[in-house]
C-alpha positions in Angstrom: 81.0 -65.8 -20.8 83.2 -63.2 -19.1 81.9 -60.6 -16.8 83.2 -57.8 -19.1 81.1 -59.1 -22.1 77.9 -59.3 -20.0 78.3 -55.7 -18.8 78.7 -54.6 -22.4 75.5 -56.3 -23.5 73.6 -54.7 -20.6 74.9 -51.2 -21.5 73.7 -51.7 -25.1 70.2 -52.7 -24.0 69.9 -49.6 -21.8 70.9 -47.3 -24.7 68.4 -48.9 -27.0 65.5 -48.4 -24.4 66.4 -44.7 -24.0 66.4 -44.1 -27.7 63.0 -45.7 -28.1 61.5 -43.5 -25.4 62.8 -40.3 -27.0 61.4 -41.4 -30.4 58.0 -42.1 -28.8 58.0 -38.7 -27.1 58.7 -36.9 -30.4 55.6 -38.4 -32.1 53.1 -37.8 -29.2 50.4 -35.1 -30.0 51.0 -31.7 -28.4 48.6 -30.6 -25.6 46.8 -27.3 -26.4 47.5 -24.6 -23.9 44.6 -22.9 -22.0 43.2 -19.6 -23.3 44.4 -16.7 -21.3 41.9 -15.2 -18.7 40.5 -11.9 -20.1 41.7 -8.9 -18.3 38.2 -7.1 -18.6 36.0 -8.5 -15.8 32.2 -8.1 -16.2 30.8 -6.1 -13.2 28.6 -9.0 -12.2 31.6 -11.3 -11.9 33.7 -9.0 -9.7 32.5 -10.6 -6.4 33.3 -14.1 -7.7 36.8 -13.3 -9.0 37.7 -11.4 -5.8 37.7 -14.6 -3.7 40.6 -17.0 -3.5 38.3 -20.0 -3.8 37.7 -21.9 -7.0 35.2 -20.2 -9.3 32.5 -22.8 -9.0 32.6 -22.7 -5.2 32.8 -18.9 -5.1 29.7 -18.5 -7.4 27.7 -20.7 -5.1 28.7 -18.6 -2.1 27.6 -15.2 -3.5 24.4 -14.4 -1.6 21.1 -13.6 -3.4 20.1 -10.0 -2.5 16.5 -10.1 -1.3 14.7 -6.9 0.0 14.0 -7.3 3.7 10.4 -8.0 4.6 9.4 -5.5 7.2 6.1 -5.8 8.9 4.1 -3.7 11.3 4.7 -0.1 12.3 8.4 -0.4 11.6 7.6 -0.4 7.9 6.1 3.0 8.1 8.7 4.8 10.3 8.1 6.6 13.5 4.6 7.5 14.6 3.6 11.2 14.3 3.5 13.5 17.3 0.1 14.4 18.8 -1.7 16.6 16.4 0.5 15.6 13.4 -0.3 13.1 10.7 1.1 11.3 7.7 -1.4 11.0 4.7 -1.3 8.7 1.7 -3.4 9.2 -1.4 -4.9 5.7 -2.4 -6.7 6.7 -5.5 -10.2 8.1 -6.2 -11.6 8.8 -2.8 -9.2 6.7 -0.8 -6.9 8.2 1.7 -4.9 6.7 4.6 -4.0 8.8 7.7 -1.6 7.8 10.3 -1.9 9.6 13.6 0.0 9.3 16.9 -1.7 6.1 17.8 -4.1 5.1 15.0 -4.1 4.3 11.3 -7.2 5.4 9.5 -8.3 4.3 6.1 -11.1 6.0 4.2 -13.1 4.7 1.2 -10.3 2.2 0.1 -10.8 0.1 -2.9 -8.6 -1.6 -5.4 -10.5 -1.2 -8.7 -10.6 2.4 -9.7 -8.6 5.6 -9.8 -11.1 8.1 -10.9 -12.6 7.0 -14.2 -9.6 4.8 -14.9 -8.7 1.3 -13.8 -6.4 1.4 -10.7 -3.0 0.0 -11.8 -1.9 -2.9 -9.6 1.9 -3.0 -9.1 4.0 -6.1 -8.9 4.7 -5.2 -5.2 1.8 -3.4 -3.7 2.5 -0.8 -1.0 1.1 2.4 0.4 3.5 4.3 -1.9 1.7 2.6 -4.8 -1.8 3.3 -3.5 -2.4 -0.2 -1.9 -2.9 -1.1 1.7 -0.7 -4.0 2.7 -2.1 -5.6 5.9 1.3 -6.9 7.0 2.5 -3.3 7.3 -0.3 -2.6 9.7 -0.2 -5.7 11.8 0.7 -4.0 15.1 -1.2 -0.8 14.6 -4.6 0.3 15.7 -6.4 0.3 12.4 -9.8 2.0 11.8 -11.5 1.6 8.5 -14.2 4.0 7.2 -16.5 3.3 4.3 -19.0 6.0 3.3 -21.3 3.8 1.1 -21.4 0.6 -0.9 -20.6 1.9 -4.5 -17.6 0.0 -5.8 -15.5 3.1 -6.3 -15.6 3.6 -2.5 -16.0 0.1 -1.1 -14.1 -3.1 -1.5 -14.9 -6.2 0.5 -11.2 -7.1 0.6 -10.9 -4.8 3.6 -12.6 -7.5 5.7 -9.7 -9.9 5.1 -7.4 -7.5 7.0 -8.8 -9.0 10.2 -6.7 -12.1 9.6 -3.5 -10.0 10.0 -4.4 -7.0 12.1 -5.5 -7.8 15.6 -6.7 -4.3 16.6 -9.0 -3.3 13.8 -12.5 -1.8 13.6 -14.8 -1.0 10.8 -17.2 2.0 10.4 -19.8 1.7 7.6 -22.5 4.1 6.6 -25.1 1.4 6.1 -26.0 -2.0 7.4 -23.5 -3.9 5.4 -24.0 -7.2 7.1 -25.6 -8.9 10.0 -23.0 -9.7 12.6 -22.3 -9.7 16.3 -18.6 -9.0 15.8 -17.8 -6.0 18.0 -15.3 -4.8 15.4 -18.2 -3.6 13.1 -20.0 -0.3 13.6 -22.9 0.6 11.3 -23.7 4.3 11.5 -26.9 4.4 9.6 -28.0 7.7 11.1 -29.3 10.2 10.6 -26.4 12.0 12.3 -25.0 9.0 14.0 -22.3 9.2 16.7 -19.8 6.7 18.2 -17.4 7.4 20.9 -14.6 5.7 22.8 -12.0 6.8 25.2 -9.6 7.8 22.4 -11.7 8.5 19.3 -15.0 10.2 18.3 -16.9 9.5 15.1 -19.8 11.6 13.8 -21.8 11.3 10.6 -24.2 13.3 8.5 -26.3 11.0 6.3 -27.9 11.2 2.9 -28.7 9.0 -0.1 -26.7 8.9 -3.3 -28.2 7.1 -6.3 -30.6 5.3 -4.0 -27.8 4.2 -1.8 -27.4 5.3 1.9 -24.2 7.1 2.6 -22.4 9.2 5.1 -19.8 11.9 5.5 -17.5 11.4 8.5 -16.1 13.8 11.1 -13.5 12.0 13.2 -11.7 13.4 16.3 -8.6 11.4 17.2 -5.1 12.1 18.6 -5.5 15.8 18.6 -6.9 16.0 15.0 -10.2 16.7 13.4 -10.7 14.9 10.1 -13.6 15.3 7.6 -14.2 12.9 4.8 -17.1 13.7 2.5 -17.5 10.4 0.7 -20.4 11.1 -1.8 -22.5 12.9 0.8 -25.1 15.0 -0.9 -27.5 16.0 1.9 -28.9 19.1 3.4 -25.5 20.6 4.1 -27.0 23.9 5.2 -28.5 22.1 8.1 -25.9 19.4 8.6 -22.7 21.5 8.5 -23.9 23.7 11.5 -24.4 20.4 13.4 -20.8 19.4 12.7 -19.7 22.9 13.5 -21.0 22.6 17.0 -18.7 19.6 17.4 -15.6 21.4 16.0 -15.3 24.8 14.4 -11.9 23.7 13.0 -11.0 20.9 10.6 -7.4 19.8 10.3 -7.7 17.5 7.3 -10.6 17.8 4.9 -11.2 15.5 2.0 -13.7 17.1 -0.4 -15.2 16.0 -3.8 -13.4 17.4 -6.9 -16.3 19.5 -8.2 -14.9 22.8 -9.4 -17.7 23.6 -11.9 -19.0 26.9 -10.6 -22.3 26.2 -12.3 -22.7 22.8 -10.7 -25.8 22.5 -8.4 -24.2 19.5 -6.6 -20.8 19.6 -4.8 -19.6 23.1 -5.7 -22.0 25.1 -3.5 -21.6 22.4 -0.8 -17.8 22.8 -0.9 -18.0 26.5 -0.8 -20.1 26.3 2.3 -17.8 23.8 3.9 -14.7 25.9 3.2 -16.3 29.1 4.4 -17.9 27.7 7.5 -15.0 25.9 9.1 -11.4 27.0 9.8 -9.3 24.7 7.7 -5.7 23.6 8.0 -5.4 21.3 5.0 -7.9 20.5 2.2 -7.5 17.6 -0.3 -9.6 17.0 -3.4 -10.8 13.5 -4.2 -13.0 11.5 -6.6 -10.7 11.7 -9.6 -7.3 10.4 -10.8 -4.4 12.5 -9.8 -2.7 11.9 -13.1 -5.5 13.6 -15.0 -4.5 17.1 -13.6 -8.0 18.0 -12.5 -7.0 18.4 -8.9 -4.9 21.4 -10.0 -8.1 22.9 -11.5 -9.8 22.3 -8.1 -7.1 24.4 -6.4 -7.2 27.1 -9.1 -11.0 27.6 -9.0 -11.5 27.6 -5.2 -8.5 29.8 -4.6 -9.9 32.3 -7.0 -13.1 32.5 -4.9 -11.6 32.0 -1.5 -7.9 33.1 -1.5 -5.7 31.6 1.1 -7.4 28.2 1.3 -4.8 25.6 2.4 -5.4 23.3 -0.6 -3.0 20.5 -1.3 -3.4 17.9 -3.9 -1.7 14.7 -5.0 0.0 14.4 -8.4 0.2 10.6 -8.4 -1.4 7.7 -6.7 0.4 6.7 -3.5 1.7 10.3 -2.8 2.6 10.9 0.8 2.0 14.1 2.7 3.3 15.1 6.1 1.0 17.3 8.3 3.1 18.9 11.0 2.5 21.8 13.4 -0.8 22.6 11.7 0.2 22.6 8.1 1.4 20.4 5.3 5.2 20.4 5.1 5.9 17.6 2.7 3.9 16.4 -0.3 2.1 17.8 -3.3 3.2 20.7 -5.5 5.1 23.5 -3.8 2.2 24.4 -1.5 -0.9 24.9 -3.6 -1.7 28.1 -1.8 1.4 29.7 -3.2 0.7 28.7 -6.8 -2.2 31.0 -7.4 -2.6 34.6 -6.3 -5.7 36.7 -6.9 -5.4 40.1 -8.4 -8.9 41.5 -9.0 -10.1 38.0 -10.0 -7.2 37.4 -12.3 -5.0 34.3 -11.6 -1.2 34.5 -11.9 1.1 31.6 -11.4 3.6 32.7 -8.9 5.4 29.4 -8.6 
C-alpha cells in the first residue's frame, strides 16, 4: 500500500472523530447560570460582604458583641469627693449611698416595692434597684437593717460576704448568734458604734412586736439619717440625736403625708423642724405610684423651703454635691411648689 493512500485514510479518520465530538457537544444539557447577587444588602450582612474572604469564612470571623463585665468600683465611676454622695433608690425603704470611701446600703430587699412586687430585671443592677455584689467587690461596704420585716430585710445580703472582702453588717436586733466581727447588733436602747472613720447611732423602738431602730450615721463628712419603721418616743429621742449632730445631710423618712395621722406625720414634722436638712427623701412606697410627689406637696405646704427630693422610678440615681442635690428626681422638688397663703401653685 502506498504512503499517499495511508495518509489519506488517516486524514479521513481524524475528520470523522472531530465531527463526532461536535455532535456530542450539541446534545449535552446546558448548565444553568448562577442567580445574580442582589444589590440591596441587609444591614446585618454588611460586615460580612465588606471582607475579601469567602462568605462562609467571613461570617465565622465576625465577633459576637458582648457587653464588657466590669467589677468593683470601676463599674460605679469615680468616688465622690468628701462630703458628697451618690444615692440610688432601691425600692420601698431601700437606698444605697456611695460616699468618698464607703458604700452604704439601707433596708435592702428583693421582694417588694411598696405594696407591689419588686420587678426583677433580666440583668440586675443598681440602676434597676438591685445590688450586684460584683460591682462592690473592692469597696468598703456597710449594710444597715432596721428590723426583720420582709419589706426591710432580706437574708440574701449575707451572701455578699462571698464576694466583698471588706463588708460589715449593722442590725437593729440580735439576728443571729455569731462570733463573726463583721456583724454588729445594735439592740439599744440608743446604741452606739464607732470606728476611726465611721460613727453609728440608733434610737430604738418596737414595731408590730418587732424590735427596730432608726440610724444616724456619720461618715466621710456626711450625716445620714434612715428612719426604718421607727415609731418611738421621738420627742425624747430626736433631742438625743440632735446633740450628736444638729444638721442632717441625707434624711430618709417614711412616706406618711396624712396630716391627721397619729403615726409618722407628727414625727416627720418634728424631724424636719428640729434639724437643719440638706436633702430629704421619702420612702416606704413605690415610686411609680406617685405618692412621693404628694409627700413633697404636703410637707412643703407646711414647711416651705424643705429640700425634698423624690425618686420617680426604682433605681433612680441622685448626686449630692456641695450640700445639695444636683442630679436626680424632678426638677428640684423645692421649686415645684410655692406657698401663697396656704395655696399651692405649680411653678414648674
